[in-house]
Phi, psi and omega in degrees: 000134178234146176204161183274115178201118183303321180293319178298319179298320178296316181299321181295339177283343179089172179297149185204192177301331185240014182212133176219147180247145171222137179288325178219169184296122179285168178290170189309302184292326178294319176296316183295324178303311182293316185290320178290326177297318175301313183296327180279347187244262186238014189075177179166180180235133170253118182252120180261129183114015177234129180272181185295339179267014178069019179276135179281113179253342179078170179255154181249150178092187182285121185297317185287328175294322177295321179297318177295320179298318179296316180300319179293318180298318180296317180296321184282333191251339189250141178216134347302175185296136175256143177236076182282165173263116183248123182209165180258150177218150179251124178228125179053043178065019176235152183263130173241159180244131184246129173248109182256125180243135176262157176301131186277167178252349182255045183300147356270149173268145185210171178277127180302321185294335183254347179082170186291328183284329184242000187247016179267131179233149176229166176264129170236109187063232181258022183234157173265130180236137177291132182280137174276179186297323180293321178292322177298318177296322178296320177296322176296318178298321179295322178297322181271004182058039176248162175236154181304319185285349175275344184281152181290136175269090188294337183281355184242154179245138182298327183294337183269358186264142175262108184270005185302321178301325180289315178298319180297319181297319180287323180294329180294337177252016176057044177239138181285151174223105180237184182300321180297318179292321178300323179286318182294328176279356182062031170282333178228140175230147178262123181228121181054043176076005182239136178281128182233146176282150174266168175301327180300318179295316180294326177294313180301324181275353179073035184280342180265144183298325184279355178274084181206164176238122179260122183247136180221139170248119183258151174276130180080212184244013178232177182268016188292316186235128175274137169260321180209149181207131178222148175237119185254122177242192182093194182295156185297329182292318178289326176300316179296316181296316181293320179295319178297319177297319179300314181298316180299324181294339185242008172252154180280141176258125185243139181266139176228145177257115177245105185067239178259005184252143177257123179241153179240130181228149177283154184300328169246129184301124182299324177302325179291317178295318179300317179298318179293322177295316178298318178302316180295317183292320184284324190254358181293164181270103180278347178285345175272102187279002182254008185229159178217173177277139179236133175242121179240132177244125180243175178298332186244358186199163170234132189233130177238118183240126179237142183286145182099130176288191177296138187288150171052039173079011178297147173256163179301319181299319180292321179296315180297327179286348177107005177289138184237134172231132185261116176280316184248091188292324180292310180302316182296318179299315182295314181294327176292317180297328182272357177088006177291329180246127181271311185210135182298135174082003184260354188298314183296314179297322181293318179301313181293322180292320178298320178291323178297316180296329181272004181058039176249159182303145179292127180290157181250134176250130181222151167253114183242103184063237181256034179224153171247134192231121171259131179235114176256123178274136177275143177300153178297133185271145169275167179299324181295317179293320179299318180297319178296318180297315181295323179297317179293326177296314180298320178298319179293321181293329181290341177277076190299332182291341182259358186275132175290137181302337183280348183286137177290118185279350186260084180254124181285139177254071191293327184239021181283165181288165181298326183295315181291326179291328178294320180293318183291329181292331179292330185265341184221045184295321182294315182292322182291329178291326179291329186247017184299328181292340182271346188258071179234094186297333183277340183235064181283163178300161181301139184298328183297315180292324178295317179297319178298318178297318179297317181294320177298319179298318181291325176295315178297324178295319177297318180292324178298322179284328183211092184300344180260010184297144180270161179298324180295318179294320177299317180300317179295324183291316188254359171081033174231177183280153176303324179297321178294321177299313180299324178295315179295319179298319178299320178294319180295323176294318180297326180279356179079014181273327186237139182229136177265125179252122178087187184283172180300319175260125178093349178275188179208167179265151175225129176280104191270358179236083186306142175088001178235116343279175175301121184243164174298160180304140182268003181281000000 
């Protein structure tokens, strides 16, 4: 049975960052965890009378007595005070109870019984997660309308910093940069009569170890084998330029005839990729010192992952509609002044429009746990394009002085031309003789086993990034069912690759067989 009802439509989408179901009224602290997590993140609805399979079971007992009970529990368990909207709704002739919480202004909200240091919860996907000290500080900054990059970096001295990358960036767009401008952009602040650098200035100059972009080109569609790998540090402007060059080196360039002119364009429009990279650099969470931006290029896709979910409680739906919230105000001001940003909130629409104009698949934007993920699909390759790609890969591999030691040097050239295979055989005759039985392009392993291996690798990559990740979140991330994820996890546990530490709730995963498969850095 189908009918038009906004609440029913939400339920059919399943639990999410802003929606949770309960078959019956939970106990005080359990209720408070969900409601305070909503208030600390993006707001949300807790619907009582819906089971885990999204079936409407309704509530039992006196509805108004239950509403009074909920109001008392919220008052007794939550701090600061929450004022949710509590109401009844009828679905399929059954009554459900909805508790709607809006994002709060008195952040952080916490459980009275656990105190402010241990009782703060946030929403990550469809789960409640206890906030660590850095997240609590971020919530405090949000309450005060401050950003991490505006705060003074007390551990650094202005005299020890080289500001030339910043001056060069402004001179290239013919804009002056003087002391007054440095202060107005909040790159420098005066405290107790002394000029001090802000975190924003140190981030722009690349002074922190975690301010880097890690780029990888993988063979095939999984993370198993590296073809190329680079880690770019330094000022943000050079990081962006170097990353763009890396991407160009590993995307196909295609020629088109327009009238009497021949033009060459990349298979994915570079302006769209550039916009996504700028978006990642400007909006990532720099207060998290254990994460960096990762760019992965596969045979079928290009992936840009930046740490930190959407800022200030934004939802994916709001971002797609063009709503903008600035996490890093200093970085954003500088990039706006330099022309990297044209208009607030227009980036996502521009990226999709650029891909549409280039007749390439529309990229997907997702918030996965505490990361934001752009996925650009590469067009299906012809044999001619594949041969060209493999030839360029072999040429890059032959430049041994430029190869990172971590890159796997044994890449099969299954569809390369006779000329390239002759060159490669001169350099690796011993290795190729050992692996000749594996290099049969016409008789490759069964696709099902290859797909299973790819899915296992992607599951391990998700766990490497977040050891507490749920099967449901992994399923949403890689595009398979939660049951399929659990099946792969069971196989990985049986093989001794994956180990569960702790209980089902509150525990975490550990990759107990290092190096299988080769994964991105887990730091």
